C-alpha positions in Angstrom: 46.4 7.8 66.9 48.5 10.9 65.6 46.8 12.6 63.1 48.2 15.1 59.7 46.6 18.0 58.1 45.5 17.2 53.6 46.2 20.4 51.5 42.5 21.9 52.0 42.7 21.5 55.7 41.0 18.0 56.6 41.8 16.2 60.0 43.2 13.3 59.2 43.6 10.1 61.6 47.0 7.6 61.3 47.3 4.3 62.7 50.7 3.4 64.1 51.2 -0.7 64.7 54.5 -2.7 65.4 57.4 -1.4 64.9 61.1 -1.1 62.6 61.2 0.5 59.2 58.2 1.9 57.8 55.4 0.8 55.7 52.4 3.0 54.5 49.2 0.9 54.3 45.9 2.4 52.5 42.6 0.8 53.0 40.2 -0.4 50.1 36.7 0.2 50.6 36.2 1.6 49.0 36.8 4.0 51.9 36.5 1.7 54.7 37.7 2.5 57.9 41.7 1.7 59.0 40.6 -1.0 61.3 39.5 -3.6 59.1 43.2 -4.2 57.9 44.2 -5.4 61.8 47.6 -5.4 61.5 47.3 -6.9 58.3 47.9 -10.4 59.7 50.8 -10.0 62.0 52.4 -8.2 60.0 54.0 -5.4 62.3 55.6 -8.2 64.0 57.8 -7.2 61.0 57.1 -3.3 60.1 56.1 -0.3 61.1 52.6 -0.2 59.7 51.1 3.6 58.6 48.0 3.5 58.2 45.7 5.9 58.0 42.1 6.5 58.0 41.2 8.5 54.5 39.2 11.4 54.7 35.8 10.8 56.3 36.9 7.6 57.4 37.2 6.2 60.9 38.6 8.8 63.3 39.4 12.1 60.2 37.7 14.3 59.6 34.8 14.9 57.3 36.0 17.3 54.1 34.3 20.5 53.5 33.7 19.8 49.8 33.0 15.6 49.3 34.0 15.7 45.6 37.6 15.3 47.2 36.4 11.7 48.0 37.3 11.4 44.2 40.2 9.1 44.3 42.2 11.1 42.4 42.0 14.1 44.7 42.7 12.3 47.1 46.4 11.1 46.1 47.6 15.1 47.5 47.1 13.1 51.1 49.4 10.3 50.5 51.4 13.1 49.4 50.9 15.2 53.2 51.4 11.6 54.7 55.0 11.2 53.4 55.9 14.6 54.4 54.4 14.8 57.9 56.9 11.1 58.0 59.9 12.6 56.6 60.5 10.0 54.6 62.5 11.1 51.2 61.5 7.4 50.4 59.2 5.0 51.2 57.1 1.3 51.0 53.6 1.5 50.1 50.8 -1.0 50.4 47.4 -0.6 49.0 44.4 -3.0 49.5 41.6 -3.4 46.5 40.7 -0.3 46.2 43.5 1.5 48.3 45.6 -0.1 45.6 44.0 2.5 43.4 45.0 5.2 45.7 48.4 3.7 46.3 49.0 3.3 41.7 47.9 7.1 41.1 50.5 8.2 44.0 52.9 6.0 42.7 52.5 7.2 38.9 52.0 10.7 40.1 55.6 10.5 42.5 57.4 8.0 40.4 60.8 9.0 42.4 58.6 9.0 46.2 58.2 5.0 46.1 60.6 2.6 46.5 58.7 -0.4 46.8 55.2 -0.9 46.2 53.0 -4.1 47.4 49.5 -4.3 46.2 46.6 -6.8 47.9 44.2 -7.9 46.3 43.8 -4.6 44.1 40.9 -3.1 42.2 41.5 -3.1 38.1 39.4 0.0 38.1 42.6 2.4 38.0 44.1 0.2 34.6 40.6 -0.3 33.1 41.5 -4.4 33.2 38.6 -6.3 31.3 37.3 -9.1 33.4 34.3 -11.5 31.3 31.1 -12.3 33.5 32.2 -15.5 32.0 35.6 -15.5 34.3 33.8 -14.5 37.2 31.5 -17.6 36.7 34.6 -19.7 36.4 35.6 -18.8 39.8 32.6 -18.9 41.0 32.1 -22.2 40.3 35.2 -23.8 42.1 33.8 -23.7 45.3 30.3 -25.2 44.2 30.9 -28.0 46.8 30.1 -24.6 49.5 26.9 -25.6 51.1 25.8 -21.5 50.7 26.9 -22.1 46.7 23.1 -22.4 45.5 21.7 -18.8 47.2 25.3 -16.9 46.8 25.1 -18.4 43.0 22.4 -17.7 42.1 22.6 -14.0 43.1 25.2 -13.5 41.4 23.8 -14.2 37.8 21.0 -12.3 39.1 23.7 -9.7 39.5 24.8 -10.6 36.1 22.0 -10.3 34.0 20.7 -6.9 35.8 18.1 -8.8 38.0 20.2 -8.3 41.5 17.7 -7.9 44.8 18.3 -6.0 47.7 18.9 -9.2 49.7 22.0 -10.4 46.8 24.7 -8.4 48.2 24.3 -9.9 51.1 23.8 -13.4 49.6 27.2 -12.7 47.5 29.1 -12.2 50.6 30.6 -16.5 50.5 32.7 -15.6 47.1 34.4 -12.7 49.0 35.8 -14.8 51.7 38.7 -17.8 50.7 36.3 -20.0 53.2 33.4 -18.3 54.9 32.7 -19.7 58.6 32.2 -17.8 61.5 35.3 -15.5 61.5 34.5 -14.2 58.3 31.1 -14.1 58.8 31.8 -11.7 62.0 34.2 -9.9 59.5 31.8 -8.9 57.0 28.8 -8.4 59.4 31.2 -5.1 60.8 31.9 -4.2 57.0 28.8 -1.6 57.3 29.0 0.5 60.0 33.0 1.2 58.7 32.0 2.3 55.6 30.8 6.3 54.2 28.6 5.1 51.5 28.7 8.8 50.4 32.8 9.3 50.2 32.4 5.5 48.8 29.7 6.2 45.9 32.5 9.3 45.4 35.5 7.5 45.0 35.4 5.5 41.8 33.2 8.6 40.1 33.8 9.6 36.7 37.0 11.6 36.5 38.8 9.3 39.1 40.6 7.8 36.3 42.7 8.0 33.0 43.5 4.5 32.4 45.1 5.5 29.6 47.5 7.8 31.4 47.8 5.1 34.3 48.9 2.6 32.3 51.7 4.2 30.5 52.8 5.3 34.0 53.1 2.2 35.5 55.0 1.1 32.2 57.7 3.4 33.7 57.5 2.8 37.1 60.8 1.6 38.8 60.2 0.5 41.9 59.6 -3.3 42.0 55.7 -4.7 42.5 53.8 -7.3 44.0 51.1 -8.0 43.0 49.0 -10.5 45.5 45.7 -12.1 44.6 43.6 -15.3 45.9 43.2 -17.7 43.7 39.4 -17.4 44.5 38.9 -13.6 44.3 35.7 -13.1 42.3 37.2 -9.6 41.7 40.1 -10.3 40.1 40.0 -13.9 38.8 43.7 -15.5 38.6 44.3 -14.6 34.4 43.2 -10.9 35.3 45.8 -10.9 38.1 48.7 -12.3 35.8 47.7 -9.4 32.7 47.6 -6.8 35.9 51.2 -8.1 36.8 52.6 -7.5 32.9 51.7 -3.7 33.2 54.9 -3.0 35.1 58.0 -3.4 34.3 59.3 -5.1 37.5 55.7 -7.0 39.1 56.1 -10.6 41.1 52.1 -12.6 41.1 52.0 -14.2 44.0 48.8 -16.2 44.2 47.5 -17.0 47.5 45.9 -20.7 47.5 42.3 -20.7 48.1 42.4 -17.4 48.8 39.4 -14.9 48.4 39.7 -10.8 48.7 41.3 -10.4 52.1 44.8 -12.0 51.7 46.0 -12.2 55.5 42.3 -13.8 56.5 43.1 -16.9 54.5 46.4 -17.7 55.0 48.4 -14.5 57.3 51.7 -16.4 58.0 51.5 -17.3 53.7 50.9 -13.6 53.5 53.7 -12.3 55.9 56.9 -13.8 54.6 55.6 -13.2 51.5 55.8 -9.7 51.4 58.4 -9.1 53.5 60.3 -11.6 51.9 59.7 -9.0 48.6 59.9 -6.1 51.4 63.7 -6.8 52.5 65.7 -4.8 55.3 66.3 -2.0 54.2 67.0 2.0 55.6 63.7 4.1 56.2 65.3 7.0 53.7 67.6 3.9 51.6 
């Protein structure tokens, strides 16, 4: 593990995996330790993955000012990482809420981003409208699963404002493309990997200016790969297509039967899709 220093002096951890051309990967959660990404289904066999623990998560230090957990205020951390790595331009990947941070960085520093990969991105930064009906339609596709009745009842309570403390756990199967021993264990580990205080602040008021973000993305020169899952409730297929339409150069790739963690659903598919998109380029090119 390596470290680098944020502009406010917070010491941040950096995990390296694999070899070859660098690919900076920003974790989601929001504010979950980078460990949950693993090596993104084997992507480290093709690229040098550089994955920071965002401030206050994993092995990174807790900042003096908790307001700096807000997504937009972490953009300087990404720039500090680029400077630490001495990369003029680089390929950038963000998962889920980490994709929001990647977008804000790309808007603020467009010349630094060579290619952008968004894996199951959160729609918050661009204020993409996703209705309860959109999510219910995706959920209905899982009606044949043994866990469906309990999970769907929890979804209905959440959507009608009648959620119970247990409903978060009951909804868990909808997050994954499959609900088996592996994904159940993966889900169980998540709670211990998150900084709940930081997560609450990440999307706080003022974090995003969707109009500014959309304007910036419309002029983004970097090609974009947006990966989502056919069964991802957080970004249903229609919304994923609308999201990709915000960029001048975007390829939309849907994981067949995939949920919110694409590398768990079909690791080989994801790796080949990402590597095919990124191609082979020099680290400074």
